C-alpha positions as CSV (number, residue, x, y, z in Angstrom):
1,M,79.6,148.8,-134.9
2,S,81.6,151.5,-136.8
3,A,79.7,154.4,-138.3
4,K,81.1,156.0,-141.5
5,L,81.2,159.8,-141.4
6,D,79.8,161.6,-144.4
7,R,82.7,163.2,-146.2
8,R,80.6,166.2,-147.1
9,H,80.8,167.3,-143.5
10,F,84.5,167.9,-144.0
11,V,84.8,169.3,-147.5
12,A,87.9,167.2,-148.2
13,A,89.8,169.3,-145.7
14,G,92.9,167.1,-145.6
15,S,93.8,167.3,-149.3
16,A,92.9,171.0,-149.5
17,A,95.0,171.9,-146.5
18,L,98.0,169.8,-147.6
19,A,97.9,171.5,-150.9
20,M,98.8,174.7,-149.2
21,P,102.6,175.4,-149.1
22,F,104.3,176.1,-145.8
23,V,105.1,179.8,-145.4
24,S,108.8,180.5,-145.0
25,R,109.5,181.2,-141.3
26,S,112.0,184.0,-141.4
27,A,114.6,184.9,-138.9
28,S,112.7,188.1,-138.1
29,A,110.0,186.1,-136.4
30,Q,112.6,184.8,-134.0
31,G,113.5,188.3,-133.0
32,T,109.9,189.4,-132.3
33,S,109.3,190.3,-128.6
34,Q,106.6,191.6,-126.5
35,G,108.1,195.1,-126.9
36,T,107.9,195.1,-130.7
37,W,104.6,193.2,-131.2
38,P,102.5,194.0,-133.1
39,S,104.5,195.9,-135.8
40,R,101.8,195.7,-138.5
41,Q,98.2,194.8,-139.1
42,I,97.0,191.6,-137.4
43,R,94.9,188.9,-139.2
44,M,92.5,187.0,-137.0
45,I,91.2,184.0,-138.9
46,C,87.9,182.7,-137.7
47,S,87.4,179.2,-138.8
48,Y,83.6,179.4,-138.7
49,P,81.1,181.5,-140.7
50,A,80.3,185.1,-140.1
51,G,77.4,185.9,-137.7
52,G,77.8,183.0,-135.4
53,Q,79.2,182.8,-131.8
54,T,82.8,182.3,-132.8
55,D,82.7,185.1,-135.3
56,L,81.2,187.6,-132.9
57,L,83.8,186.7,-130.2
58,A,86.6,187.2,-132.8
59,R,85.3,190.6,-133.7
60,A,84.6,191.8,-130.2
61,Y,88.0,190.7,-128.8
62,G,89.7,191.7,-132.0
63,E,88.4,195.3,-131.7
64,F,89.6,195.5,-128.1
65,I,93.1,194.2,-129.1
66,S,93.2,196.8,-131.9
67,K,92.3,199.7,-129.5
68,Q,95.0,198.6,-127.1
69,T,97.8,198.0,-129.6
70,G,97.0,200.7,-132.1
71,K,97.2,198.2,-135.0
72,T,94.2,197.1,-137.1
73,V,92.9,193.7,-136.5
74,V,91.1,192.2,-139.5
75,V,88.8,189.3,-138.9
76,E,88.8,186.9,-141.9
77,N,86.2,184.1,-142.0
78,K,87.7,180.9,-143.4
79,P,85.0,178.3,-142.6
80,G,84.7,174.7,-143.7
81,A,85.6,171.1,-142.7
82,S,84.8,171.6,-139.0
83,G,87.2,174.5,-138.8
84,A,90.1,172.6,-140.4
85,I,90.5,174.9,-143.4
86,G,91.1,178.1,-141.5
87,T,93.2,176.3,-138.9
88,A,95.5,174.8,-141.4
89,E,96.1,178.3,-142.8
90,V,97.1,179.7,-139.4
91,A,99.3,176.6,-138.7
92,R,101.4,177.5,-141.7
93,A,101.6,181.2,-141.2
94,E,104.6,183.2,-140.1
95,P,105.0,182.6,-136.4
96,D,105.3,186.2,-135.4
97,G,101.9,186.9,-133.7
98,H,100.4,188.7,-136.7
99,T,98.2,185.7,-137.7
100,I,95.9,184.5,-135.0
101,L,93.2,181.7,-135.1
102,C,89.8,182.0,-133.4
103,S,88.1,178.6,-133.2
104,I,86.4,176.1,-130.9
105,S,87.1,172.8,-129.2
106,T,85.8,170.8,-132.1
107,T,88.7,172.2,-134.2
108,Y,91.3,171.9,-131.4
109,I,90.3,168.4,-130.2
110,M,87.7,166.5,-132.1
111,N,89.2,166.8,-135.6
112,R,92.1,164.6,-134.7
113,V,89.6,161.8,-134.0
114,V,87.0,162.2,-136.8
115,M,89.3,163.3,-139.6
116,K,92.1,161.2,-141.1
117,N,94.1,164.2,-142.2
118,P,92.8,167.6,-141.1
119,G,95.9,169.3,-142.5
120,Y,97.4,170.3,-139.2
121,D,98.7,168.7,-136.0
122,M,97.4,170.5,-133.0
123,D,100.3,169.4,-130.8
124,K,103.1,170.3,-133.3
125,D,101.7,173.2,-135.3
126,L,99.7,175.4,-132.9
127,T,99.9,177.0,-129.4
128,L,96.8,177.7,-127.5
129,V,96.8,181.3,-126.2
130,S,93.6,181.9,-124.3
131,I,90.2,180.2,-124.2
132,I,86.7,181.0,-123.1
133,P,85.2,178.0,-121.3
134,G,81.8,177.0,-122.7
135,A,78.5,177.3,-121.0
136,G,76.5,174.2,-119.9
137,L,74.7,172.7,-122.9
138,L,71.0,172.1,-122.4
139,L,69.2,168.7,-122.7
140,V,65.7,169.5,-123.9
141,A,62.8,167.1,-124.2
142,N,59.6,167.3,-126.3
143,P,56.7,168.1,-123.9
144,K,54.8,165.1,-125.2
145,T,57.3,162.9,-123.5
146,G,56.4,164.2,-120.0
147,V,60.2,164.3,-119.2
148,K,61.3,166.8,-116.5
149,T,64.4,165.1,-115.1
150,L,67.1,162.7,-116.2
151,E,65.3,159.9,-114.3
152,D,62.2,160.7,-116.3
153,F,64.1,160.6,-119.5
154,V,65.7,157.2,-118.8
155,A,62.3,155.8,-117.9
156,F,60.8,157.2,-121.1
157,A,63.6,155.8,-123.2
158,R,63.3,152.3,-121.6
159,K,59.5,152.3,-122.1
160,S,59.6,153.6,-125.6
161,G,62.3,151.4,-126.8
162,K,63.4,153.9,-129.5
163,V,64.1,157.5,-128.8
164,N,65.4,160.0,-131.4
165,F,67.7,162.6,-130.0
166,G,68.9,165.6,-132.1
167,T,72.6,166.6,-132.3
168,Y,74.2,169.5,-134.3
169,S,76.8,167.2,-136.0
170,A,78.3,163.7,-135.8
171,G,81.0,163.6,-133.2
172,S,79.6,166.6,-131.3
173,A,79.2,166.9,-127.6
174,P,75.5,165.9,-127.9
175,H,76.5,162.8,-129.9
176,M,79.0,161.8,-127.2
177,T,76.4,162.5,-124.5
178,I,73.9,160.1,-126.1
179,N,76.6,157.5,-126.3
180,E,77.5,157.8,-122.6
181,L,73.9,157.7,-121.5
182,N,73.3,154.6,-123.6
183,K,76.3,152.9,-122.0
184,Q,75.4,153.8,-118.4
185,Y,71.7,153.0,-118.5
186,G,71.6,150.3,-121.2
187,L,69.5,152.5,-123.6
188,T,69.3,152.5,-127.4
189,I,68.8,156.3,-128.0
190,E,69.2,157.1,-131.7
191,P,71.2,160.2,-132.6
192,V,69.8,162.3,-135.4
193,H,72.6,164.5,-136.8
194,Y,71.9,167.9,-138.3
195,R,74.2,170.4,-139.9
196,G,74.2,172.9,-137.1
197,E,72.0,174.0,-134.2
198,A,69.5,176.0,-136.1
199,P,68.0,173.1,-138.1
200,M,68.2,170.8,-135.1
201,W,66.0,173.2,-133.0
202,T,63.7,173.5,-136.0
203,G,63.2,169.7,-135.7
204,M,62.2,170.2,-132.1
205,L,59.8,173.0,-133.0
206,E,58.2,170.8,-135.6
207,G,57.8,168.0,-133.0
208,T,59.9,165.4,-135.0
209,L,62.4,164.9,-132.2
210,D,61.9,163.4,-128.7
211,A,64.9,165.4,-127.4
212,A,67.9,167.5,-128.4
213,M,70.9,169.1,-126.8
214,G,72.5,172.5,-127.5
215,S,73.3,176.0,-126.3
216,Y,71.0,178.1,-124.1
217,T,70.9,181.0,-126.6
218,A,70.1,178.9,-129.6
219,A,67.4,176.9,-127.7
220,Q,65.3,180.0,-126.9
221,S,63.1,179.6,-129.9
222,V,62.0,176.2,-128.6
223,L,61.8,177.1,-124.9
224,Q,59.9,180.4,-125.4
225,S,57.3,178.6,-127.6
226,D,56.8,175.9,-125.0
227,R,58.0,173.3,-127.5
228,G,60.6,171.9,-125.2
229,T,61.4,171.3,-121.5
230,V,65.0,171.5,-120.1
231,F,65.6,168.4,-118.0
232,A,69.3,168.6,-117.5
233,V,72.5,170.6,-118.4
234,H,75.6,168.8,-119.5
235,S,78.4,169.7,-117.1
236,K,77.8,173.0,-115.4
237,K,74.9,175.1,-114.2
238,V,73.4,177.8,-116.4
239,D,72.8,181.0,-114.4
240,A,69.6,181.8,-116.3
241,I,68.0,178.4,-115.2
242,P,69.7,177.7,-111.8
243,N,67.1,175.1,-110.7
244,V,68.0,172.7,-113.5
245,K,70.5,170.2,-112.3
246,T,73.6,169.0,-114.2
247,L,73.8,165.4,-115.5
248,P,76.3,164.5,-112.7
249,E,74.0,165.9,-110.1
250,Q,71.3,163.6,-111.4
251,G,73.4,160.5,-111.3
252,A,75.2,160.4,-114.6
253,T,78.7,159.1,-114.0
254,S,80.7,159.5,-117.2
255,K,83.9,161.6,-117.0
256,F,82.7,163.3,-120.1
257,F,80.0,165.1,-118.1
258,T,82.8,166.9,-116.2
259,V,84.1,168.8,-119.2
260,S,82.8,171.5,-121.4
261,G,83.5,172.8,-124.9
262,F,85.3,176.1,-125.4
263,S,86.2,178.9,-127.9
264,G,89.6,180.5,-128.0
265,W,92.7,181.7,-129.8
266,A,95.8,179.9,-131.1
267,V,99.0,181.0,-132.9
268,P,101.6,179.1,-135.0
269,K,103.8,176.9,-132.7
270,A,107.0,178.8,-133.0
271,T,105.5,182.2,-132.0
272,P,107.8,183.7,-129.4
273,Q,106.5,183.2,-125.8
274,P,106.6,187.0,-125.0
275,V,104.1,187.6,-127.9
276,V,101.9,184.7,-126.7
277,D,101.9,186.0,-123.2
278,R,101.0,189.6,-124.3
279,L,98.2,188.3,-126.5
280,A,96.8,186.2,-123.6
281,E,97.0,189.3,-121.4
282,L,95.0,191.3,-123.9
283,C,92.3,188.6,-124.2
284,V,91.9,188.5,-120.4
285,A,91.8,192.3,-120.2
286,A,89.2,192.4,-122.9
287,N,86.7,190.7,-120.5
288,N,86.0,194.1,-119.0
289,D,85.2,195.8,-122.3
290,P,81.5,196.6,-122.7
291,K,81.2,195.1,-126.2
292,V,82.9,191.9,-125.1
293,K,80.7,191.7,-122.0
294,E,77.7,192.0,-124.2
295,V,78.7,189.1,-126.4
296,L,79.7,186.9,-123.5
297,A,76.3,187.6,-121.9
298,T,74.4,186.9,-125.1
299,F,75.9,183.4,-125.3
300,V,76.0,182.8,-121.5
301,L,79.8,182.3,-121.7
302,E,82.5,182.7,-119.0
303,P,85.3,185.2,-119.5
304,A,88.6,184.4,-121.3
305,I,91.3,182.9,-119.1
306,G,95.1,183.3,-119.2
307,F,97.8,181.2,-121.0
308,K,98.7,179.1,-118.0
309,E,95.1,178.3,-117.0
310,T,94.2,177.7,-120.6
311,N,96.8,175.0,-121.2
312,E,96.3,173.4,-117.8
313,L,92.6,173.0,-118.6
314,Y,93.3,171.8,-122.1
315,Q,95.7,169.1,-121.0
316,R,93.4,168.0,-118.2
317,E,90.3,167.6,-120.3
318,L,91.9,166.5,-123.6
319,P,92.2,162.8,-122.7
320,I,88.6,162.7,-121.5
321,W,87.4,164.2,-124.8
322,I,89.5,161.8,-126.9
323,E,88.4,158.7,-124.9
324,S,84.8,159.6,-125.2
325,A,85.1,160.4,-128.9
326,K,86.9,157.2,-129.8
327,S,84.1,155.2,-128.0
328,L,81.7,156.5,-130.6
329,G,83.2,154.0,-133.1
330,L,83.3,156.6,-135.9
331,E,85.5,155.8,-138.9
332,P,87.6,158.9,-139.7
333,A,86.8,160.5,-143.0
């Protein structure tokens, strides 16, 4: 049964983005090389609000790039429409390496499934430069359920008949996880969609959810107050809780449980390859910067990877994300 997405989640991104004129792509951009870039101030557009994980990554890596190049990097937050508003602006910028996008896998992958017209075409308009592979997301159960493992959770869901499971948005990784578990085990888990992780974990704190799924850092309010028990992690181990097994280790078989979300940088498609390569090198070099290390540790993230590795991972995982997303039966808004 098809589920209609609430248009308010996307703030009419398609029409807003399409109303923006394409910036003229001058011949000077074609002559930009690694040796001359950057020649002026760099704009790094973060397509999510200030203060969150994506914003803090943009600012930490941006500061390092500024120190290394001698050019100011200004981070501009252009949130809205699951990252589509800021992304569309970058897609139409001069392709000379002076406008960079910092966003997440929802923007780079999911919007093509859940939005009719996000205002950009990821394949035609943007080039991924470097990404930070995401940490394993935690599956957390309300203590009243008695769940400590995936097997326990499946048994609880079968016995209860109806289980409500928090997600931080429709079409998110938690939403797809619920769908895949329902398919494999013949369950009827009901997703409860929130507008972000913070209100979702508040639902867990208040005891209104049977389970929820999200990041290790954001879940601390629930875990430290003993209002939740981690019974699995999505696709990869979390160093802070090494004894908690992944979903595949506990018998879940969906290919979706082999991929993880990511954060990272992209530039307009026609940006010269020497500039792309230099920017990717700077992102990787930034991994050793103390401030960058602090942000990565705070959110339990892996270091940024290079251009070649980034695009190999993207092409390998893209069809898995798309297949799983389409199986949700969401009608694009």
